[in-house]
Residue, then its C-alpha position, 0 to 999 in steps of 0.5 A: m131339566d131338559d130345557l136347562l140342559s139345552a141352554l147349558s149345552d155350549y158351556l158343558l161341551q166347551s173346547g177351550f175357546q175363550n175370546d177372539l184373542y186367545y184361548d186357555m186350555p180349561g181344566e176340570q169344571t167347578l161348581d162355581d163355574l156351573r153356578r155362573a153358567i146357570e145364572q147366565a142361562l136363566m137371565e139371558s137365554d130364551l129359556l124363560d118368559e119375560q115375566t119369570r125373568e123379571q121375578l128372577q131379577q127381583m130374586q137377584m136383588d133380594g139375594t135369593l137367586e143363589q138358593l134357586i140355583e143351588q136347588l137346580m144343581e141338586r135336581m141335576e144331580q138327583e136326575d143323574y145329569i151331573s156327578i159332583d166330586q166334593p173336596h176332601d174335608p181336612s177335619k176328617r181323620s185319614s183311615v190309613g193314618g199319616q198326615v192329611g194334605e191340603a184340601q181341594q180348593q173347589a168342588k168339581f163336577e162332570i156331566t154323565d152319560k145321560s147328559l151326553d145322550f140327551l145332548g146328542f139327541k138334541t143336536l140330532r133333532d135340531l139338525l134333522g128339523s132344519l132339514g125338514k125330516s123326521s126319521f130315516g132308515r138304512h143306507d140305499t145303494r144302486d144294487m137290488a136284492t130280494g127281500i121282504e119289502a118290495s120296492g122294485a120290479s119282480r124278476a125270475y127266481e135264481f138259486g139263493d134268492t130270498l123266496n119272496l114270491d111275486i104271486t101274480a107274475t108267477l101265476s101269469n107265467a104259468i097261465q101263458r105257458e099252459g093256459l087256464t087249466m086246473p090244476l095249474n102246473i107251476e114250473y121252476s122257470d115260472l117263479q118270479v120274486h120281488q126285488c127291494e133295494y139292497q141296504s148295506s151296513c157301514a163302518t165309519v171312522l170319524m177323524l176330528d181335527c183338534s189342533h190349535s187352529m180349531i179355536l183360533y181366529g175369533e171362532d170356536r170350530f171345535t165345539p160345533a164339530k163335537k156336537v155333530a159327532m154326538a148327533l151322528s153317534h146318536l143317529i147310528r145307534t138309533q136308526y142304523p144299528g147295524d153300522s159302527l162308528s169310531l172316533i179319532l182325534f188327530h193333532d200332533s199325533a192321533e188316538e182313538v177316543p171312546l164315543s162316551q168321552l167325546a163331549r169331554v175332549k178339548v182342543g190341543p196340541y197344536y199341529t195337524n198330523t193327518r197321516e197318523g189319523l189315517r193310519l189309525a183309521q185303517r187299523i180300526l176299519q180292518r177289524q170291521r166286517k161291513d159292506m162299506k168302509q169310510i173315513v169322515m174327516i173334519t178339519d180346518g187345516k192342511p197337514s203340518a205334522l208327521t210321525l217319523e219311523d223313530g217315533r219323533i214328530y216332524k212339524n212344519a206349519f208353513g205352506l205345504d211341506p213336501l215330505v208331510v204331503s207326500q207321506t200323507l197322500e201315500e196313506v190316502s193311496k193305501c185307503k184307496r187300495a183297501g176300498v176305504l172312502i174318504n169324505t172331507f169336511m173343510l171348516a176353512s178355505d185357505y189355499g193349502l187345505v183346499q189343494f190338499v183336499q182336492k188331491v185326496t178327493e181325486m185319489c179316493k173318489g170321495k166327496a169334499y165339502f167346504t162348510t162352516p161350523y154351523t152348517l157342518g151338521q146338515y152337510l154331514l148327516m145328509d151325506y151319511m143318510s143319502r149315501k148311494t155308494k155301490t156295495i161290494h158283495 
C-alpha cells in the first residue's frame, strides 16, 4: 500500500495542471479517476518488476485487471488511506418524505489524514536523502547558554545560570587559590559552568502563491510546492516540536488554511496579492510567543493585486504597478519593525519578480533563493534546519 500510495502521490496532490496549453480547475475526485490512476501506476511506473508487469498485461487482455484494481481500492479504504462517498441510491425511500432528487453520477473519494501524513513523510525522506542527511535536531544560533549538553568552553557561573557545573574547572580554580588541602574550600568565584549552544523556538508562516501562473507555461509549480510544505510540516512536528507552522494561500486575496487541508487545495484565482498575505501573516505571528518569527514565501510572480480600504480588489498584472508595489513594501517595512524575517523562494526569474524580491531582502535582511519546483524542497529545508539567526532574549 505504501508503494502504491507513493506512485499515486502526483495524482492525489494534483493542483489543476492538465497539459502544456491550458488548465482545468478540477472538482471532486471520482473513483473512475482513481481506477485509471491506479492502472497507470501499475503499468507505467517502477512499482513492479518486468515479470509482474507482463502478468498484469495478460490480465488486462483477459479482462481481469479491473477486479485487481477494485481489490486494491477496497484495501486502500480498509487501511484508511481513502474515504469513499457512494452516490445516493434513488431506489431507497427518503426518511423525511418528499421527492428524491437525481442520484449523483459518480462515487467520490477523498484522501485521509493518514495518507497526508504518509505523503508528507515520504517527501521529507526523499528530500533529506538527497541531502545526505538522516535526522536533524533544533535550531542553532550564535548565542551560548548554560544547559545539559556541553558543546562549548566553560565559563564563570552567573546568577540565573543552569547549575551544570564543570567539576574539573571548578576544583582547579579552588586548588589554584588555596593549594591542595583537605578539606577543599570552594567559593562562589570558583564555580564554572558548561556552555551549550542556545537552541531557539521558531514560529513560521508559510505563504504559498496559488495564483493562476503557478500551473501555466507548461509547468506545474504548485504541486511540488505543496509537497515541500507537507514535508516541512512533518519535519516540524517530528523534529522541532517547540516550533509552530501556519499556512497562508495568497492569490486575489489571502486566507489561512489548516495544514490538514494542504494536500486538497487547488490553484486559483488569478492574481498575486502579496500584501494581503503579509498582513495576514503578521496577525498570525503576533499570537505566537517564540524566540524567532519568520515568513517563508514561495512565489512565481510579482505583486499584481491589492485589497483597498473599502474591500475591493485592485488588479494590474502588467509590469510593477507603483501603487501595488509601494503598499506591499510598506507591509514589508512593518514586518521589519516587528522583527519578522522574510525568506523568499522564487520559482521564476522574470525581471519584475527579481527586482521586487531584491528590495524585500534588503529591507528585512532575509534571504532570497532562485530555484525550480524540483530543487525547492532542498533549499527550503536546508535553510530551515541550518538557521543561524541571532535570537532575541
